[in-house]
N, C-alpha and C positions, 0 to 999 in steps of 0.2 A: 520658402516654398518656391519651387520654379513654376514655369509658364503653363505646365500641364493642368494644374488644379488651382483656381481662384476662388476665394470667399466672397460674397456678394459686396463686402465693405472694399473690396479691392477694386470693383467695377465701376463704370460709367459708360457714358455714349461713345465714348473714344474707344471703347473697347470692342465695338461692333464685329470686327474681323478676327477677332480673338475667341468671343463667346457667343456671338450671334445675337440676332435682334432681341429674342427674348431674355437672354442672359443681360445685356447692356442695360435693358430697360429695367430689370430687377435691381440691379445696382443703382440707377438713378432713382428709383421709387425709395430704395432703403435710406437714401439720403434726405428726404424731404421731412422735415420736422412734423411730428403729430402723426405721421402714417407709419402703421405697423406691416412689416413685411416679414412673413416665417423665414426663419434662418435657413441658409444653404449655401453651396458651392457650385461651379461651373467646371467642367472638364473641357479644356480648351480645343479650338479646332486644329491646333498642331498636333493633339493626339489623335484625331480623326485622321489627319493626313498621313500620320505616320502609320495608323492601322492600314489604310487603303495602299499607302507604298509598300507595304509588306506582303501584298496578296498579287502574285504575278499575272494572273488572268483578267484583273480589274481594267486594265489598260485597252485590251482588245474590247472587252465589253462596253466600255465607255464610248469608243469609236463608234461601235455598231449603235448604240442608242441615239448618239448626235445625228445619226442619219435617218433617224425614224421621223414620222410625222405623227400628230396627236390621234390620228384615225387609225394607226396601225396597232390595235389595241392587243391582239394576240402575240404579237413579238416583242411589244412593250412588257405584257405579262412574263414571257418566258424569259427574256433578258433581266428583269429587274429581280424576279425571283433568284436568279442564278447568282447575282450579285448579294443579294441579302443573305443567302446561305452563306456565301463565302465570308461575308462579314461577321456573322453571328458564331461561325465555327473558328473565327480568329482568336486564340487567348490574346487578353490585354497584357501588353508588355509589364516586365517586372517592376521597373521605376515607376510607371504610371500608376500601377496596382499600390505600390507602396504609399504614394502620395495620397490616393482615394481613402486608404484604410487608416492612415495617420489622422487625417481631417475627422473621419468619422468617429474614431475612437476617442481622440483628445478634445474634441470641442462639439459635436453634435449627439454622439452616441450610437452605436451599431444597432441597439436594440430598438430604437425607435422607428415610427413609421415614415416613409417618405415618398414624396410624388417625384416622378423621373420623368423629365420633358425633354423633348427636342427642342434645340435652338438654332435655326440655320443663318447663315451670313445674309443670304437673301430672303429675309424674315421680318415682318412687322416694319417695313419699309413704308415711306409716305406714299411709294407707288404701286406696292403690292404687299399684302398682309400674309399670304400663304397660310392663311386661318384653316386649321384642321388637315395641312397636307401631311404633317410629320406625325409622330405617336407620341400619346403620354400615357404613363402607367401609374397607377395611385394605390397608396398603403402598400408599399413594397417594405417588407420586414426582413431585416437579417443580411448580412454582408454578401453571401452568395447569391441571393435574389437580386440585390442590388447591383451586383457586378453584370448578372446575365441580362438585366434590364437595360443597362448602360449600353451594351452591344446591340440589344434589340433597337434602341433609339438611334444609334448610329446607322444602323440597317435600314430604319424607316426612311431615309433620305431617298430610298430607291423603292418605295411603295409605287404601285402604279400610279395612284392617284398624283403623287408628288412629280413623278416623272413627267406625267401627261400636262400637268400644271405648268411645268419650266418650259414644255415644248411649245405651249400655248402661249406663254408669256415672254418667249424669247431669251430664257436663261441658260448660260452654257453649262451642263452637268458638271464639267470639270472646275468651274469656277464658284461654284456653291459648296460649302464646307458646313459642317454640322459640330455644334458643341452642345454637351448634355448638362442640363440643369437638374441638379439633385437638391430637393427642397424639404424642409421638414413638413409632414402633414399637419394639418389642422382639421378637425371634426366638427364641422359647423351644423347648427340647427336649421341653418337657411344660406342659400348661395344664389349667386347669378351675375349678371353683366350689367355695368353702369356706362351708359353713353353719355359724354358731356354735351353731344349735339343729337337732335332727334334724328334717329335714323330713316325715319318715314318722309318728314317734311324737310329735313336737313336744317332746321332752325337752330342757329348755334347758342340762343338764349334759352333753350329748352333742354333739360337734362331726361333721359328716358333711363328707366330702371327695370330691367326684367328679374324676376325673384322666384324661387320655389324652395322647398323643403328639403333637407339634406345636402348633398354635395352638387355642385353645378352642373355636373355631367349629364343630370336627368334631362336639364334645359338644352344642353349643346347638342346630346344626341337625339332630340325631338321627341324623348319618351313622354313629357308632361306639356301642357299649355303654362305659360309662366305667367304670374301677376305683372301688370304693367304699370307704372306709376311714372307721371311727367311732373316736373318741378320747373318753374320759371320764377326768377328774381325772389327765391326763398321761400316760394309758397306752392303748395301741392294743387296743381291745376286740373288734373286727370288721374282717376284710379280705375284701373280694370281688375278685378279679383276674378282669378280663374278657378275651376275645380281641379284639384290637384291630387289625384288617385294615387301616383307611385312617388317614391324617394328612392335615391340612391345611398346607401350608407356605407361606411367601412366596416370590416369584419375584424374581430380581435386578432385572428392569426395571420391576416394579410388578405389582400383583394376588397373587392366590393361586392353589395348584393343589393337587387331591386326588392324593396320592401313596400308592402300595400300602406296607404296612410288611413287612419281610422277615420270614418264617414263624418264624425263631428268636426274634425280639424280640415277636412278636404276644402272647404269654401273660407276658411281664415285667410286674412293677410299674413304673407309670408314675413313682412316687416310691419312694425308700427309706423303711424304718421311721423313720430318723433325720429325713428331711425332713418326713414326715408329721407328726411331734410337733412339729417346729418351726414348722410351718405353722399347727397347732392353735394353739400359744402366741401367735403373731401375732394369730390370729383373736380370741382373749380380750382381747388389748389393744386392738384396734379396737373389738370391742364395747363394752368398759369406757369408750372415748372417746364413743362415740355414744349410749351408755346404753340400748341395746335389742338384741337379736339381729340378725346381720347377714348377708346373701348377698353374698360376696365373690368377685369374678373375680381369678385370680392366674395368673401365668406364672413359669416356672422358666428361667432362663438361667444357664447353668455352675451355681454353687453358690450363686446369689442370686434370691431370689424378689423379685418385682416385683408391686405390685398395681394394677390398673387400673381397679377400681370396687368400691364398696361401697355396700349399699342395705338398708333395714330389710327384715326378713321379713314381710310382710303378711298371710300365710295362718294365723299362729298364734293359738290362742285364749289370752286372757289368763289369767294364773294368779290364784286368789283369794290376798288378802294374809293372810300369817300373822304374827304378832307375834314369832316366834323362828325359828331356823334350823333346826329339826328337821323330820323328813320328815313329811308330812301325806297323807292321802288325802281327795278331796272327792267328794260324790255330788250329781248335778244335782237341784234340786227340780223344775225343770221338767218332767223326764221322768216324775215322780210325779205332777204337778198337770196334765198335759196341756196343757202351756203352755210351749213350748220357744222362742217369739219372744222377743226383748229386752224387757223392761219400762223404763219411764221412771223416773227416779229417784224421784218423789213415789210412784209404786206400789211400787217396791223397798222403800222405808223403810217404807211403812205395812204391807206384807206381814212384814216383820222385825220391826215391833211386834207382830203377831197370833202370831207363832211361840213355840213352847213352849222352844225350844233356838236359841243363835246360828246365823246364817246370813250368808255370806260373798259378796260381790259379785264379779262378772268377767265383762266382755263383755255387761253388761246382763242377766245371770241371776243365780240365786241359787244357792249350794251349801251343803251341810251337811257338815262335817268329821267324819268317822266313825273318825279314827285311834284313838281310845280304845276304840271298840268293837271294833276288830280286834286289840287287844292281849291278849285273854284269850279261851280257848274259850267261854265262856258268852256273852261279848258278840258273837264272831263267829256262833256258831249263832244267838242272836237276830236279828242282823242280817241274815244271809244268808237266814234263814226269811222274814223281812218283804220283802226284796228279792225273794226267789222270786216273791212274791205280786205285788208292784208290777211288777216288770220283770226277767225272768230274764236279760236281757243284762247288766244291773247286776251281778247275783249272779256271774254268770260273770267278769265283770271284777274283782269283788272277790277272787273265788277265785284268780284269777291272781296277784294281788297277794301273797294269804296263802302260795301256794305257792313263791313266790321266796325266803321266808324272812329276806331280807337288808333289806328295805325297811322293814317293822315289826318291832320287837323285842316279844317276849312279856312280860308281866307277870311279876315274880319267882314269884307263887303259881301260876303256869300249870299245872305238873303237878298240883298238889293240885286245882285247880279242875276239871282235865280228869278227873280221877278221880270227882270228885263228879258231873259230868256223866254219866259212864258209868253210876254207881251208881243214878241219877235218872232214867236214860232209859227210855222205855217207856211215857210218858204220850203214846201215839200218839191220833189222831182216833177209832181204834176204842174208847177209853174216854173219849170227849169228854163233859164234863159243863159245860153252861152255869152262869155265875156270875150268874144273873139268873132271875126267875120268868118262865114262858111266859105272860104277860099281854099282849095286845096294846094295851092301855090305857097301858102304860109308853110305847110309842113315841108314841102320841097326845098324852099329856100332856107329854113333851118338847117335841113340835112346837107346843102350845098356849102353853107357857111362852116357848118362843123369840119367838112371834109377839107376845105381850103385852109383851115386852121391847124389840122393835122399834118397837111403837106408842108405847111410853113415850118411846124416844128421839126419835122424830119428834116428839112434843109439846116435849119438853125443849130440842131444839138449836135451836127457833124463836128463843129469846130469847137467844140467844148469838151474839157477833160479835168481831173483833179478836183479841187474844191470848187473850182467855178462851173463843173457840172452839176455839183449837188444844188448850188445857188441857183443855176438855171432853172433845173427842174422844179424847185420850190417855187420859184417864180411863175413857171407856166402853170404849176396846178391852179394858180390864180385865174388864168386863162380858162382852165378846164372848168371851175367852178362858176366862171361867168357865162360861160355856154350852157352848163348843166342847168343853172338856176334862171336862166332868160325867161322873164316873165311871160314872153309869147310862147315858149316852149311848154311851161306849166299850163298856160291857157288852153293849148291843144291839147294836152293829155285830160285836163279836166272837162273840156267840152266832151272829147269822146266818151269819157267816163259817165258824165251827167246825162248824155242823149242814150247811152245803153240803160243806165238805170230808168231813165224816162220811158223809154220803149217796153222794158220787162214790167214794169209797174203798170203801165196803163193797158198794154195788151192784155195782161192777166186779169186786170179790172173791167176791160169793155168786152174781150173776146174768152176768157177762161183759159187762155194758153200761157203756160209758164217759159221763161228762157227765149223768149222770141229774138232777141238781140244776137242770140248766139249763132244761129243760122245766117242772119243779116250780116255777121261779121266775117263770113267767110271769103277768103282770096280779095282782100282788100290792098289797095297801093301802098307802097313804102313800109312794108313790115320787112325789115332787113332779115328778122329771124326766121320766119317762114319761108322766104327766098332762099335763105342758107340750106334749109332742108331740101327743097326741090332743086338747088342747083347742084346737089350732090348725086341726085337722080340723072342730071345731065352729065356729070362725070362719068357714071356708070355706063351711059350710052356710047360715049367715046371707047371705053375700054371692051365693052361686051363683045365685038366682033373680031377680037384679036386674043384667040385659045392661048398662046404663049404667053402673053401678059397677063391674062387671068390666072393661069397656071402658077406663074413666076411670084405673084403678089399672094397667092394662097399660102406661101410658105416664108415670107418675108419675116424677119425679127429685128434688123437693124435700121435706125431711122435714115442711113444714107441710101437706102434702096432705090430711091428716084436716080440716082447717078447711073445705076446698071440698067435702067429700062431702055435706055436708047438704043441697046445693043440687040434688042428684041423687035420682030415685026410687028410694027403699030405702037411701038414702045415710046418713040418720039412723041406722037399725039397724045398718049396716055400720060406721058410726063408734063407735057405743056398745059394738058386739062387739069391734072392736078395741081401745078404750080399756079395757073389762073387762079383756082379756087382758093388757095392758100394766100395768095396776094390780097384777095378781098376778106377772107374769113378767117385767115392764119392765126390771128391773134386770140383767138377764141378757145377755150378749154372748159374742163369741169371746174367749178369754183373759181372763176375767171377774175372776181374780185381780189384775190390775192395774188399780187404780182408774182409771187415764187413760184406759182403753179406751172408745170410746163404747158407751154401753148402747143397748137396743132402743127404750127410753123417749126417749131423746135421739136417735136414728137409727131411725125406726119404718119407713123405705123398706126396711130389712133384711129385714124380714117379707114384703115384698110378693111376691118371687118364691116364697117358700114356700107363701104363701096361693094364689096362682096355680096353683101346683103341684098342690096339694091338690083345688082346684076341677077341674082337668083330670083328674088320675088317680083320683078316687074319687067315688062315688055318695054321696047323702045318708045321714047317721047311720053313716058307715064308723068314726068315734071310738068309739061305743059297740059296734059290732059287733066291733071289733078287741080290745076290751079283753074282750069275752065270750067270744070265740073263745080267746084266751091263757088265760082262767080255766078253760074247758071242757077244754083240753089240759092243762092242770096237773092238773085233777081225775080225768081219765080215764087221765094217766099214774101217779098216785098209787094208783089202785084195782088198775091192771094190775100195778104193783110189789108191792104187797101180796098181791096173789092169788097171784104166782109165788113170791113168799117163803115163804107158808104151806104150799107143797108140799115145802120143804127140811127137812132135820132141823132141829129146834129153830124150825120156821118160825113159829110163834106168837110166841114172844120176839122174834124177828127182825123180824118184821111190826110187832110192837107198838113196838119201839125205833125202828123206821124212820119209824112214823106220828108218833111225837114230835119226831123231826127235821124232818120234812116240816112239821109245824105251827110249829115255830120258825122255820123258813125264811120261811114265808109270813106269819107275824106280824111278822118283824123286817127281812127282807133290803131291803124297801121303804125303811126310814128311813136307809138308808147312803147315799142321795143328799141327805138333808135337811142335814146342817151346812154344806155348802158353800152352799146355798141361803141358811142364814141368815147366812153370811159375806158374800156379796155383797149382801144386802138391806141389811145394816148399812154396807158400803162404800158403797152409792148414797146411802144419807143424808148420810153425811160429804161425799161427793161435791159434793151439790147445795149443801150450805152453804158448801164450801170456794169453789167457783165464785162465789157471791154474794159472799165476800170478795176474789175476784180481781177482780171487776168494779169494786169499790171503787180497788182498786191501779190499774187500767186508766184509771179516772178521773182518778187522782192522777197520771198518768204515770210510775207506777213501772215498769211493764211494758207492753208493747204490744199484747198480746191476753192474754185470760184463761187461754187453755190453757198459757201460758208458766209457770204455777205446776207444770204437770207434769214440769219440768227441774229442779226444786228437791226436795232433801229435805224430809221432814216438818219436821225441826229448823230448816233453812235457810228454810223458808217461814214458821216460827214468826217467825224473827228480822225478816224482810222485814216481816210484819204489824205486827210491833212498832216498827220503826225507820221504815219507809217508805222505806229504802235499798236499792238493789240495783247492783252492778256488772254491766250487762246483757251484758257479754261472757261472763260465765258462762252464760247462757241460750244464746248462739250456740253456745259450745264444746259444750254438752251435745247440743244438736242435731245438730251434726256427728258427736260421738261416737256417738250412737244411730244415726245414718245407716250409721256403720261396723260397729256391732254387728247390725245387721240383715243383713250380708252374711255373718255368721260361722254356722258350724253348731255349737251346742253340744255338748260330749262329754258322755256321762254318767257316766264317772268320770274325773277328772283328779287327778293327783298334785301335790306343792309343786315337783317338778322340771319341771311342765308336761309331763309325758308323759300323753299320752291312751291309757288301756287299753281297748280295744273288746272286748267279749265276743262269745261265739259260741254257737250253738245245737248241741248234739251229739246228732243224731238219726240212726238206721240205717233201711235198708229203705225208702227213699223213690222215688218214681218219678224218672226221669231228668228233669233239668230244674225240679224242684218247687223253689220258694221257700220258705224256711223261717221259720215264726213260732212264736207261742205259741197253742195252742188256748184259745179262752176261751168259746166259745158253740158248743153242739155241731151237727151236721148237716152235711150236703154239699149245695152249691148250684151251679148254673151259671147264668151271665148275662153281661150286657155290663158291662164296666168302665167306671166313670165316675170318673176321676181329678179330684179337686177339691182345690184348694189354699186357697180360701177360700169360706167357707160363702155369701158374696153372690153368687158366681159358679154357684152350683150349680143345673143345669139337668137334672133327674131324671125318668125316668119309672117307673113301677111296674115292679118286676122288675130293675132295675138293681142294681150292686153297687158300694158306695160304696169307693173306694180314695183315702186321704188320710193327711196327715202323722200328724195327730193329732185326736182329738175331744174337746171338753168339752161341758158340758150344752147350750150355744147349738146345738149340731148336731142335738140331738134331733128338733126337727121333721122333719128329713130322714129319719130313721129309720123313718117311717110307709109313706115309699114305697119303700123299698128291700128286697131280700131277702137281702143278704149285706154284711159288713163286712170291709175289710182296713186297717190302720192301720201306719205305721211305729213308733210309740210306744204302750206301753200294757202291762198286765198283768192278771192275774185280777180283780182289784177295783178296776182304773180305771174312769172313767166309760163310754167305748164298751163296754166288757167287760159291766157290769152292765145297761146299756140293751139291748144286744143279746140277752142273755138273757132279760130281760123280755118283749121282742118277739118272742123265738123266731127270731131271726136268726142263721145260722150265721156266726161271726167268727173271724178269726186276727189277732193284733196283734204289736207288736213286729218287722215286718218290715222289714228293713232296706232302704233305698232303694226302697221299694215304689212310690213315686210316680214314679220314673224308670224302674223295671224294669217296670213294666205300663203299657201305651200305653193312653190314652182310647179306648175304643170296642173294644178286644180283648175276645173272648171269653174268659172264665175259669171256673176251677172252684174253689170255696173248701171246704177241708176244716176244718170248725170242730172236729171231734172229735179228728183227728190233728194238726192245726196245721200245714197248708202250703196253697199255691196252685199250682195248674196254668194254664199258659197254654195255650189251645186252639186 
């Protein structure tokens, strides 16, 4: 037999490009001892290529298809229909026909019924399942019908849904080929799908089975609700029996039909408990063979299970790697750093070097193992308190794990420690005492020390190259950590947070007013991030009087546009203003904890829409006026609160203590934003030096482009710089992995079982339809929602409400234009919350799926004091 037709026994995972993902997986399944697979064969992709090659019009049609976008539905429909007609109208070549006929008559029997299914080369991949994109035909009987449906399967590569799926996922139409699976039909009394990891929670130790009567098509097509059974460690732990009114059965003369199920059978289990456990055991065996969780199609015929497909589950988030088999709980670093996008290997490894405690990789993100914190009451209390400030949804998820009591075991001295906590409890914020003197010079000195250290780094790194450069950076990271974790720095930040909490709790208790510290935090000194937003208003002031410059920058696309500015009237002043801004803030960018992300200095076009927005939306000197307005609002609020407090019993003492706390907040809260500025400032110096080294590697033909070093870890880069040797396939593999990771949504909390624990807000007395989040900056505001997923795409007008996934400091220049903020990620002391309070913007953060639930242009009301959003 030649390569056009191959029996399942001739197939394995190495034949993916010959028979597609479905065919290769059936070959693998057939080889597993104890697993029954209905017999069959595959018509290879070579046959498909030959058919396509013999149709003259196909080339032009594919050229036109490749130019379309997923939104071009009418054009996709017309072109794909023409291609399908051409394929179905083409006769199967005689030699391929002979191979098919020979196998049917000699081994399988032409009179038998067959399932005829498409199997694409880009299908059942770890990165994309293509599930349901290509056609399947059941109960096909007779040679003529079989051949006609083989042609239909080939044509199904160009259904509108398949073409659109490829466009959305970046697959080249010309590089995806189709094999056809011809498999003997079995006629089951029950069928369904077995997931060897729970598709809802992602728990790898829980198998989930969907089951219904008749053929599995009734479940796949959504005609009936399935029974759902869940199995863990050989035990049936959950069972939901659905009412099943319909089943699809095969007809004697071919095809299928929907039939009603007798009322007395509708609520029966499709599988017995014993069959459920047997199927789960088979699933574990198959999973072990393939090496990853599987999505398996099964049929029950009499007492025998037949498996007709197995594919990887593509939607699971990877589990951080542990060195043991113990239970672990991991918390997302990205949700605390306002960076939930995947990081490249160089960015991950450098951030790991910077951290005080170990961080674990999964799906291009970083996680911290908090298991030890959860084993004791003291550790739990400290962790939950911290997470409550960072992200209450993380706190709630961790609380769920603690309440289960079976996943994390308490330490032996648990009771003794619990008693100690009870005895020492009572150090509430009402008795808060800062561990540092209330002297604004402390914050200023810390800032000066950090800047002097970065200046020294810039001088010293100039002389380093080769392996010496990598060693120098690793040593300098220790200096970065020394500055970052300086006890005085932590004391300043904790004093500010403690004073803010004290003010909010006590002002609400004494005067019934929520969120008082928010107004008192406006326009404080030393807030490098809020200064950055106002400074871009000053840049707009320089450019605004020069129409030629404004006109020119409206059309710039290249990042070297600043070189051309000097030719225009006012261009030199504009160029100088932008460069001065970049000198101070050019190391910033979206996702700045990842050293590989392009900085504003590298991509200054990022700032152009922001500058143009400032020119359009603001009058001259708006930056200074905004700062002064905030300062006056804070001063007025302070005076008002002190006057009201003095009217209370013990009013003078309350007012005096409150004044001390306000002073702490105003002296220290601005510094909260500085440590990250120091980190990214250092990172940019490292990056510039590493890219120079990368240029040497390009010239030596070790890598193809300097950005390839982003796909190496810091240690791997050190080896490449030392040896000038690299297997370039590693770079290609990492690029593919990163593309996959971009499609994954990272969890806040994940366990070593792979279970994703989702937190929830517990809030009463909210208006109907309210979307709940965390209140972080008080006030109520109404306006037009602007849903922005990428800072470069933001088009805002003054008075809009920004709705986005998360904000980091690079988003701050947008804050000057908006009057409210809604984010999916965040907590009380994360970037967006701090800057929203500084600018006096009502803000609600941690709003699950806000960018999907709120539509761009909708009018919304943001309740920054109570923590919810209403769509008006």
